[in-house]
C-alpha positions as CSV (number, residue, x, y, z in Angstrom):
1,X,40.0,4.1,202.2
2,X,40.3,-0.3,200.9
3,X,37.1,-1.6,199.9
4,X,37.3,-5.6,200.7
5,X,33.5,-6.1,198.8
6,X,34.3,-6.4,195.2
7,X,30.5,-5.0,194.5
8,X,31.0,-2.1,196.5
9,X,34.1,-1.7,194.7
10,X,32.1,-1.5,191.7
11,X,29.7,0.6,193.3
12,X,32.4,3.5,194.0
13,X,34.2,2.7,190.2
14,X,30.5,3.4,188.9
15,X,30.0,6.7,191.0
16,X,33.1,7.8,190.0
17,X,32.9,7.4,186.2
18,X,29.4,9.4,187.0
19,X,31.0,11.9,187.9
20,X,29.4,11.8,191.8
21,X,31.9,10.2,193.6
22,X,31.4,12.3,196.8
23,X,28.0,9.7,197.3
24,X,29.9,8.0,198.9
25,X,32.4,9.3,200.8
26,X,32.0,9.5,204.5
27,X,31.0,12.7,206.5
28,X,34.1,14.4,208.5
29,X,33.8,14.3,212.1
30,X,33.2,18.4,211.4
31,X,30.2,17.8,209.6
32,X,28.6,15.6,211.5
33,X,29.2,17.9,214.5
34,X,27.4,20.8,212.9
35,X,24.6,18.3,212.2
36,X,24.0,17.7,215.5
37,X,24.3,21.2,216.9
38,X,21.5,22.0,214.3
39,X,19.3,19.7,215.6
40,X,16.5,20.8,217.4
41,X,16.6,20.1,222.0
42,X,13.8,17.1,221.3
43,X,15.7,15.3,218.3
44,X,18.8,15.7,220.8
45,X,17.0,14.1,223.6
46,X,15.9,11.0,221.2
47,X,19.0,10.3,219.9
48,X,21.2,11.0,223.1
49,X,22.7,7.7,222.9
50,X,24.3,8.3,219.2
51,X,25.1,11.8,220.0
52,X,27.3,10.7,223.1
53,X,29.3,7.8,221.1
54,X,30.1,10.4,218.6
55,X,31.1,13.0,221.2
56,X,33.3,10.3,222.3
57,X,35.0,10.1,218.5
58,X,33.1,6.6,217.6
59,X,31.8,7.2,214.1
60,X,31.4,3.9,213.2
61,X,27.6,3.7,212.8
62,X,27.2,7.0,210.8
63,X,29.7,5.6,207.9
64,X,27.6,2.8,207.9
65,X,25.6,2.7,204.0
66,X,22.2,2.8,205.5
67,X,21.0,0.0,202.6
68,X,23.4,-2.4,204.6
69,X,20.8,-3.4,206.9
70,X,18.3,-4.4,204.8
71,X,20.0,-6.0,202.3
72,X,21.9,-8.3,204.9
73,X,18.4,-8.8,206.4
74,X,16.9,-10.3,203.1
75,X,19.8,-12.4,202.0
76,X,19.6,-13.9,205.6
77,X,15.6,-14.3,205.4
78,X,16.2,-16.0,201.8
79,X,19.3,-18.3,203.3
80,X,16.7,-19.4,205.9
81,X,14.2,-20.1,202.9
82,X,16.5,-22.4,201.3
83,X,16.4,-19.4,198.2
84,X,19.3,-18.5,197.0
85,X,19.6,-15.9,194.7
86,X,21.2,-15.7,191.2
87,X,24.6,-14.3,192.0
88,X,25.9,-11.5,194.4
89,X,24.5,-8.4,194.6
90,X,24.8,-5.2,196.5
91,X,22.7,-2.1,197.8
92,X,23.9,2.0,197.3
93,X,22.4,5.2,196.4
94,X,22.9,6.9,193.0
95,X,20.9,9.8,190.9
96,X,19.1,8.0,188.3
97,X,16.2,10.2,188.0
98,X,13.9,7.6,188.7
99,X,11.5,7.3,191.0
100,X,13.1,4.4,192.8
101,X,15.4,2.1,191.8
102,X,17.2,1.0,188.9
103,X,19.6,-2.5,189.0
104,X,22.5,-2.5,186.7
105,X,24.9,-5.6,186.5
106,X,28.6,-4.7,186.9
107,X,31.5,-7.3,186.6
108,X,31.4,-9.7,189.8
109,X,27.5,-8.9,189.9
110,X,24.7,-7.3,190.2
111,X,24.1,-3.0,191.8
112,X,20.8,-2.7,192.7
113,X,20.5,1.5,193.2
114,X,18.1,3.7,195.0
115,X,17.9,7.4,193.9
116,X,19.3,9.4,196.1
117,X,16.7,11.3,198.6
118,X,14.2,9.0,198.1
119,X,14.9,7.4,201.3
120,X,14.6,11.5,202.9
121,X,11.5,11.5,201.1
122,X,10.1,8.6,202.8
123,X,11.1,9.2,206.0
124,X,9.7,13.1,205.5
125,X,6.3,12.5,204.1
126,X,5.7,9.1,206.9
127,X,6.5,11.9,209.2
128,X,4.0,14.0,207.8
129,X,1.4,11.5,208.0
130,X,2.4,10.5,211.6
131,X,2.2,13.7,213.1
132,X,-1.3,14.2,210.9
133,X,-3.0,11.8,213.5
134,X,-4.8,12.6,216.1
135,X,-6.3,11.3,219.7
136,X,-9.7,10.1,220.0
137,X,-11.6,8.8,223.5
138,X,-14.8,6.7,223.2
139,X,-17.8,8.5,224.1
140,X,-20.5,6.5,226.0
141,X,-22.3,5.5,222.7
142,X,-19.3,3.7,221.4
143,X,-18.7,6.6,219.2
144,X,-15.5,8.5,218.7
145,X,-14.2,11.8,220.4
146,X,-11.1,13.5,218.5
147,X,-9.7,16.0,220.3
148,X,-10.2,19.5,219.3
149,X,-7.4,21.3,216.7
150,X,-5.3,24.1,218.3
151,X,-4.2,26.7,216.9
152,X,-0.6,25.2,217.5
153,X,-1.7,21.7,216.1
154,X,-3.0,23.7,213.0
155,X,0.5,25.6,212.7
156,X,2.6,22.2,212.7
157,X,0.6,20.7,210.2
158,X,1.0,23.6,207.7
159,X,4.6,23.3,208.3
160,X,5.0,19.7,208.2
161,X,3.0,20.1,204.6
162,X,5.6,23.1,203.1
163,X,8.3,20.8,204.0
164,X,6.5,18.2,202.6
165,X,6.5,20.2,199.4
166,X,9.6,21.6,199.8
167,X,11.0,17.9,199.9
168,X,9.0,16.9,196.7
169,X,10.5,19.8,194.9
170,X,13.8,19.2,195.6
171,X,13.5,15.3,195.3
172,X,11.9,16.3,191.4
173,X,14.4,19.1,190.2
174,X,17.4,17.7,192.0
175,X,17.0,14.0,192.9
176,X,17.6,15.0,196.3
177,X,15.0,16.1,199.3
178,X,17.8,16.3,201.4
179,X,18.3,19.9,200.0
180,X,14.5,20.6,201.5
181,X,14.3,21.1,205.5
182,X,13.4,18.3,208.2
183,X,10.3,17.9,209.8
184,X,11.5,17.4,213.8
185,X,11.0,14.5,215.4
186,X,11.6,14.3,219.0
187,X,10.4,11.3,221.9
188,X,6.9,13.0,222.4
189,X,6.1,13.8,218.9
190,X,3.2,11.8,217.1
191,X,5.6,12.3,214.1
192,X,8.0,9.5,215.8
193,X,4.9,7.0,214.1
194,X,6.2,7.8,210.6
195,X,9.9,6.0,211.5
196,X,8.9,2.8,211.8
197,X,6.5,3.6,208.5
198,X,9.0,4.6,206.5
199,X,11.5,2.3,207.6
200,X,9.3,-0.5,205.8
201,X,8.7,1.6,202.6
202,X,12.3,1.8,202.3
203,X,13.0,-1.8,202.8
204,X,10.3,-2.8,200.1
205,X,11.2,-1.1,197.4
206,X,15.0,-2.8,198.1
207,X,12.7,-6.1,198.2
208,X,10.9,-5.2,195.0
209,X,14.6,-4.7,193.2
210,X,15.4,-8.6,195.1
211,X,12.3,-9.8,193.5
212,X,13.4,-9.0,190.0
213,X,16.7,-10.5,191.1
214,X,14.8,-13.8,192.2
215,X,12.1,-14.1,189.3
216,X,15.4,-14.3,186.8
217,X,13.5,-10.8,185.5
218,X,17.4,-8.9,186.0
219,X,19.3,-12.3,183.2
220,X,16.1,-12.4,180.5
221,X,17.8,-11.8,177.1
222,X,15.2,-8.9,176.6
223,X,17.0,-7.1,180.1
224,X,20.7,-7.5,178.8
225,X,21.9,-3.9,179.0
226,X,25.9,-3.2,178.8
227,X,27.8,-3.5,181.8
228,X,26.6,-0.4,183.8
229,X,23.5,0.6,182.0
230,X,20.2,0.1,183.8
231,X,18.3,-3.9,183.0
232,X,15.0,-3.2,181.3
233,X,11.6,-4.8,182.7
234,X,8.2,-5.0,181.7
235,X,4.7,-3.9,183.4
236,X,3.9,-7.6,184.0
237,X,7.4,-8.1,185.9
238,X,7.1,-5.0,187.7
239,X,3.7,-6.4,189.6
240,X,5.8,-9.9,190.0
241,X,8.5,-8.1,191.2
242,X,6.1,-6.1,194.1
243,X,4.5,-9.4,194.9
244,X,8.2,-11.3,195.1
245,X,9.1,-8.3,197.5
246,X,5.7,-7.7,199.6
247,X,6.5,-11.8,200.6
248,X,9.6,-11.1,201.5
249,X,8.6,-8.1,204.1
250,X,6.3,-10.5,205.5
251,X,9.0,-13.7,205.3
252,X,11.4,-11.3,207.6
253,X,9.4,-11.0,210.1
254,X,11.4,-11.3,213.2
255,X,8.3,-12.5,214.8
256,X,5.4,-13.4,212.3
257,X,2.6,-13.0,215.3
258,X,3.6,-9.7,215.8
259,X,0.6,-8.0,215.1
260,X,2.2,-4.3,214.9
261,X,5.1,-5.5,213.5
262,X,2.9,-7.0,210.6
263,X,1.1,-4.1,210.4
264,X,4.4,-1.7,209.7
265,X,5.4,-4.7,207.0
266,X,2.4,-4.6,205.0
267,X,1.8,-0.4,205.3
268,X,4.9,0.1,204.2
269,X,4.5,-1.2,200.3
270,X,1.2,1.5,200.8
271,X,2.9,5.0,202.0
272,X,5.6,4.2,199.2
273,X,2.5,4.0,196.0
274,X,1.0,6.6,198.0
275,X,4.5,9.1,197.7
276,X,5.0,7.6,194.1
277,X,1.1,9.3,193.2
278,X,2.1,12.4,195.2
279,X,5.3,13.3,193.0
280,X,3.5,11.9,189.6
281,X,0.9,14.5,190.5
282,X,3.5,17.0,191.1
283,X,5.2,16.3,188.0
284,X,2.5,16.1,186.3
285,X,-0.2,18.8,187.3
286,X,2.4,21.6,188.3
287,X,2.6,23.5,184.8
288,X,6.6,25.0,185.9
289,X,8.2,21.6,186.7
290,X,10.0,20.4,182.7
291,X,9.5,17.4,181.4
292,X,12.0,14.3,181.8
293,X,12.5,15.1,185.4
294,X,11.9,12.4,187.8
295,X,10.7,9.3,185.1
296,X,9.3,6.1,186.2
297,X,8.0,3.1,183.6
298,X,6.7,1.5,186.0
299,X,2.6,0.8,186.1
300,X,0.5,3.8,187.8
301,X,0.8,3.4,191.5
302,X,-2.9,2.9,192.3
303,X,-2.8,-0.6,189.6
304,X,0.2,-1.9,191.9
305,X,-1.4,-0.7,194.9
306,X,-4.5,-2.8,194.4
307,X,-2.8,-5.5,193.2
308,X,-1.1,-6.2,196.8
309,X,-4.0,-5.2,198.4
310,X,-5.5,-8.7,196.6
311,X,-2.8,-10.1,197.8
312,X,-2.6,-9.1,201.1
313,X,-6.1,-9.8,202.0
314,X,-5.6,-13.3,200.6
315,X,-3.0,-14.5,202.4
316,X,-3.8,-12.6,205.8
317,X,-7.6,-11.2,205.9
318,X,-8.9,-7.9,205.3
319,X,-8.3,-6.9,208.4
320,X,-4.1,-6.6,207.6
321,X,-4.8,-3.8,205.3
322,X,-6.6,-1.6,208.0
323,X,-3.2,0.2,209.1
324,X,-2.2,1.0,206.2
325,X,-5.5,2.2,204.5
326,X,-5.5,4.7,207.7
327,X,-1.9,5.8,206.8
328,X,-3.0,6.5,203.1
329,X,-6.1,8.2,203.6
330,X,-4.2,10.6,206.1
331,X,-1.9,11.6,203.1
332,X,-4.5,11.4,200.5
333,X,-6.2,13.9,202.2
334,X,-3.1,16.0,202.2
335,X,-2.3,15.7,198.5
336,X,-4.3,19.3,197.4
337,X,-3.2,21.1,199.8
338,X,0.8,20.1,199.0
339,X,0.7,20.4,195.7
340,X,-0.8,24.3,196.2
341,X,2.4,24.6,198.5
342,X,4.9,23.4,195.4
343,X,2.9,25.8,193.0
344,X,3.7,28.4,195.5
345,X,6.7,27.7,195.7
346,X,7.9,27.8,192.1
347,X,5.7,30.7,191.2
348,X,8.4,32.8,194.1
349,X,11.3,30.9,193.1
350,X,10.4,32.2,189.8
351,X,8.5,36.1,190.8
């Protein structure tokens, strides 16, 4: 296949050199149709237009790099702001055994490489959070009356937590959460609330790496490495990249006055930090996980979240983080259950 973007060609060459060229391979029509056949009925309804296009033979959307959209969006945002990147950049997926993303210099520019399966893990956890919300009505004294938990709701929540536990195990052991099952989402599912939230978390991951680029961290003497090797950053640089990435998330909003858009943009980083916290707990507290799987040289996620919370409150006021706090508290309340499921999964596998 001919590639017109020189950096994409460098990306594909890197994958081939590391023996993971299949990551850039396009799925065959047979594989795509088999995936559609495995979707549940509600999911088919949700993606009806896309499925009709695929059935007609139009596979163009599925052949796109899932990070092309956010890269293009950020480049456009920087252009409108009169800011230039130090050089060309390409964003792709790569199994580098780090929790989030790494950058490396190659001939002609810089590659931002998001760990394989991170996007899947973000979406699975976000769908669990969305599915866990309960509706409520107002009482006469202005209190809240939450809906009663049914046996079906409890069954769905347990299923979602088990799926997330499988995704975390697959991510830590294999670097790819796609080996786990999926939490189904349809047009009537509360889990659908997690889709834009996960998208915001994914975008922040890329925005954070753009932050390193804009701050000059990737080209400082202490960070220089040979072509194709990961670029080293300090903890202080990580905090700085968080701040720039967060500001980029606000700057890129189509309508800055749209509070819903802003709430999701702000919540994205905090979901990412909460998942980082979950993965770190699993890695540190489950005895059956060997050392060295999913490593990180970043500051603790709670410290990064606290720094960004101060930034957002300073810029937008305290109300802007309430939406994020609601999501994070829902996930935090389920951490122990997820850890128990992980422990059970590993004991079953070794038994």
